[in-house]
C-alpha positions as CSV (number, residue, x, y, z in Angstrom):
1,M,97.5,72.9,77.9
2,H,100.7,72.8,80.0
3,R,102.4,75.1,77.6
4,A,99.5,77.7,77.7
5,Q,99.8,77.8,81.5
6,W,103.6,78.4,81.2
7,L,103.1,81.3,78.8
8,I,100.5,82.9,81.1
9,L,102.9,82.6,84.0
10,V,105.8,84.1,82.0
11,A,103.6,87.0,80.9
12,V,102.4,87.7,84.4
13,L,106.0,87.6,85.8
14,S,107.4,89.8,83.1
15,S,104.8,92.4,83.6
16,T,105.2,92.3,87.4
17,L,109.0,91.9,87.7
18,G,110.1,93.6,84.6
19,G,107.9,96.6,85.1
20,S,108.4,99.8,83.2
21,D,109.7,103.1,84.2
22,E,106.2,104.6,84.0
23,H,105.4,103.2,87.5
24,S,106.4,105.1,90.6
25,L,105.6,104.8,94.3
26,P,102.6,107.0,95.4
27,A,103.3,110.0,97.6
28,K,102.6,109.5,101.3
29,F,98.8,109.9,101.7
30,H,99.1,112.2,104.7
31,E,101.5,114.7,103.2
32,G,99.9,118.1,103.1
33,R,96.7,116.8,104.6
34,I,97.0,118.5,108.0
35,E,99.9,120.3,109.7
36,T,101.7,118.8,112.8
37,P,101.6,120.8,116.0
38,E,105.0,122.1,116.9
39,A,106.9,123.5,119.9
40,L,104.7,121.8,122.5
41,T,105.5,122.9,126.0
42,A,103.9,121.6,129.2
43,T,104.1,123.6,132.4
44,Y,102.9,122.7,135.9
45,V,100.9,125.7,137.1
46,E,98.8,125.8,140.3
47,E,98.1,122.0,140.3
48,D,97.2,121.8,136.6
49,V,99.4,121.4,133.5
50,V,99.1,124.0,130.8
51,L,100.0,122.9,127.3
52,E,100.9,125.4,124.6
53,W,101.9,124.8,121.0
54,T,102.0,126.3,117.5
55,I,100.5,125.2,114.2
56,S,100.7,127.0,110.9
57,A,97.4,126.0,109.5
58,A,95.1,126.1,112.5
59,A,92.1,126.7,110.3
60,N,92.1,123.1,109.1
61,V,92.0,121.6,112.6
62,L,88.7,120.4,114.0
63,Y,90.1,119.3,117.4
64,Y,93.3,118.0,119.0
65,I,93.9,114.7,120.7
66,V,95.9,115.3,123.9
67,T,97.7,112.3,125.3
68,V,99.1,112.1,128.8
69,V,101.3,109.2,129.9
70,E,102.2,108.7,133.6
71,G,105.9,107.8,133.9
72,T,106.0,105.0,136.4
73,S,102.9,103.0,135.5
74,G,102.6,103.9,131.9
75,T,98.9,104.8,132.4
76,E,97.7,106.7,129.4
77,R,94.8,109.2,129.3
78,Q,93.5,111.1,126.3
79,Y,91.6,114.4,126.1
80,T,90.2,116.5,123.3
81,A,91.0,120.2,122.9
82,P,89.2,122.6,120.6
83,G,90.7,123.1,117.2
84,D,90.6,126.9,117.4
85,Q,93.0,127.0,120.4
86,Q,96.7,126.5,120.8
87,T,96.6,126.1,124.5
88,F,94.9,123.6,126.8
89,T,94.8,123.1,130.6
90,V,94.9,119.5,131.8
91,E,93.1,119.2,135.1
92,F,93.9,115.9,136.8
93,A,94.6,114.4,140.2
94,W,98.4,114.2,139.8
95,T,100.7,111.9,141.8
96,D,104.4,112.2,142.5
97,S,105.7,111.2,139.0
98,F,106.9,112.3,135.6
99,Y,104.2,112.8,132.9
100,T,104.7,113.0,129.2
101,F,102.5,115.0,126.9
102,H,102.0,115.0,123.1
103,L,99.1,115.9,120.8
104,E,97.8,115.3,117.2
105,A,95.6,117.5,115.1
106,V,92.4,116.1,113.6
107,D,90.6,117.5,110.6
108,V,86.9,117.5,109.6
109,T,87.2,114.0,108.0
110,D,88.6,112.6,111.3
111,F,92.0,112.2,109.8
112,V,94.6,112.3,112.6
113,G,97.9,114.0,111.7
114,E,101.4,113.2,112.9
115,S,102.2,113.6,116.6
116,S,103.8,116.7,118.0
117,N,107.0,116.7,120.0
118,V,106.9,115.2,123.5
119,D,107.3,117.3,126.6
120,T,107.7,116.0,130.1
121,V,106.8,117.5,133.5
122,F,107.7,116.3,136.9
123,I,104.8,116.8,139.3
124,P,105.8,116.5,143.0
125,T,103.5,115.3,145.8
126,S,101.6,118.3,147.0
127,S,102.4,119.3,150.6
128,D,99.6,120.3,153.0
129,D,100.8,123.1,155.2
């Protein structure tokens, strides 16, 4: 009985460790699934921040997840932008701080693609004249 257990263990180890050249690692599951938004720019315009980006396969995008992070507190807010656009205006009660922005594209299966580049905007305290 002890010898049978030993033979099974050797067989399992040789098939696991020895392996054959027929096995290879799978491709990354997200490759080719949905494009990554590129060239994201954030511009402070008339008390709002206007985001613009490019994406080569916009037809595959159902919507975008827009993430805004406030620089001093790290507070994060998320918005959704329509998938048929490559611009979005973030309307928010800004404070005197740096804000970083990035976005991800989402397809019809709710698969979230890789994050775009990050852009940062400094928003000064508005002065009342």
